[in-house]
N, C-alpha and C positions, 0 to 999 in steps of 0.2 A: 192558417195554420196548415204544416206540410202533411202532404199524405204520404204514408209509407206503407207500402204492398208487402205482405209478409207470406211466404208461403212454404209449408212444411212436407218433407217427404217421410214416409213411415214405413215400419215394418208390415202393415198392413190396413184394412179398413177401419178397424177399433169400434169405436161406439157405431159404425155404419155397417159393421157385419151383421149377419143373421147366423148364430144369436151373435150378441156383443161379444168382444175379447180385448183383453188387454193389448194393446200395441203401443209404440213407442215413436220418437222422432228420429231418424238417421240423419237428416240434412234440413237446416234451416236457411232459408235466404230473404232477402230482402231488396226493392229497388224504390227508389224516391228521385224527386228532380230538384236539383241544386242549381242555380246560376245556368238555367236553360238546360242542362245535361242529366241525363239519367244516371245515378249513381246506383251499383248494386254490389252487395256483399252476400256471402255464403259459408258455411262451415259444415262439415260432417260432424257426425258425433256418435260415439259408442253407448248406445243406452244399456248394456250388459248382454251377456252369451244367452241368458234364458229366453230372450224374443226371436233365438236363431234355432233353438234346440228342435232336432226334429225336422229342419227344414221348413218349419212354419212361417218363414219371411221370403222364402223363394221366390214366389211368385211377384211379390211387392218390389223385391229388389231386380227381378227382371225386367218389370214394367219401368222401374226410375233408374235403371242401368246404372246400378251403384254395386259394387263387387263386396263380397263379405269380407274381403282381404282390407279394402279400403275403410270398411265401420270398423272392423277390429283394430285398426290402427289410428283410429281417430280420437281425438280428447272425448272425455266422458261427456255427458250430458248436462253435467253441472258446470263444466270447465267452456261448454259451447255457450250455454245462456249466460255465463259472465261475459262471453265474447260479443254475444248478442246486445247486451246492456251497454256494454261500451261503444258499441257502434252506434246504438241509439242516441248515446250521449252526444256523439259528434253531430247527429241531425238536430239535438235539440238547441242549439244555438241559433238556428234558423227560426225560433219562435219558441213562445211559452209552452206550446202543446202540440203534440202529434196525433194524427187522426190516421189510424190502423185501419186498413182495407186487405181483403183476401179476395180470391177470385171465388173459394168456393169457403165462405165463412162459417157455414155451419160442419164442415169436415175440419178447417184447419184451428179454429177458435178452441173446441175441446182438447185438442192435443196442447195447445199452447197457454191455456188458462192454468193449469196447475203448476205444482212444485216440477221442475226447477224454472221453467218459464214465466210464469205468474203476468202474463200480459192480458188477464181479464180485468185489471184495474184500469187498464187504460182505455180510452176513448176510441170505440170501434165505430166507423162507418158502415153503410148498408155493404150488402155483398154485391161484388162485382158482376158475378155470373147472373143474378136474378135481374141488375140494371140493364146488362147486355141483351138479357132476353125480352125485358119489355122493351128496349130502344129497338131491337130488330123485328119486335113484334111477331116472337115465334111461340110456338105452344109448348116446345121442350127446352129444357134446360140446354147451352150450348155448353160443348166442351171450350177449353181455352184456344185451342187451335181453330176450331170453327169459328169463333166469334172474330178472331183476330182476322181470319181469312175474310169472313162477311163483311168487316168494317173495313177493310182494305189497308190492313196493317201488315207491315213486312216483319215477318219474325225477327226476333232478336238474335245476334250471334249466339249460338250455343244451342243444345239440346232439348227438346221439350223433355219435363220430367226433370230437369235440373232446377233446385229451388231458387237460385237465383236467377234464372233465364225466365222461368214460369213466373216469378215475381213481375219483372221487366214487362213481361208481355202483358200481364193483367194489369200493370199500370198503364201501358199504351191503350189498352181496352177502356180502362176508366176514363182517361183522358179523353179520348175520341166520344163515349158516350156522352161525358160533362160537357162536351165542345170546348174541352182547354186546349185542344189544336186544330 
């Protein structure tokens, strides 16, 4: 079963905020290995102006390096979800089923489980961050960059907090922890 690592960049911490608040996906990305090579894909998406009103997403956009102009000129979330579905159908010929992973599953899954993404009915494997924590025998949850560095993984081309780049790095961490490389 191929492993597809999914990553979402968002307008904020959403369900992890204190207090929780509605936030939305602004970029979704994935990475998987096919024929020995890592394949990656991502798309930006516009969840609607209400997520940006009054500067409420400014900090999240600063962290993930995405401009408001990029988001506002991007496809709708529905169109992005359809595009993700098409990409996943390209992976499916490799096997009957796909196993999804995420570096921080408890963060990404709630964003991607509801409409229009609907990835909750997919097979999700364990959280890569927690697997890396156990493997490294760390008391704290590692950041993706910390896990990659501690495992001797060269960061993939591109900036951190880009969904496709983070998914690629998380896939490499997963493979190293599982002994697949």
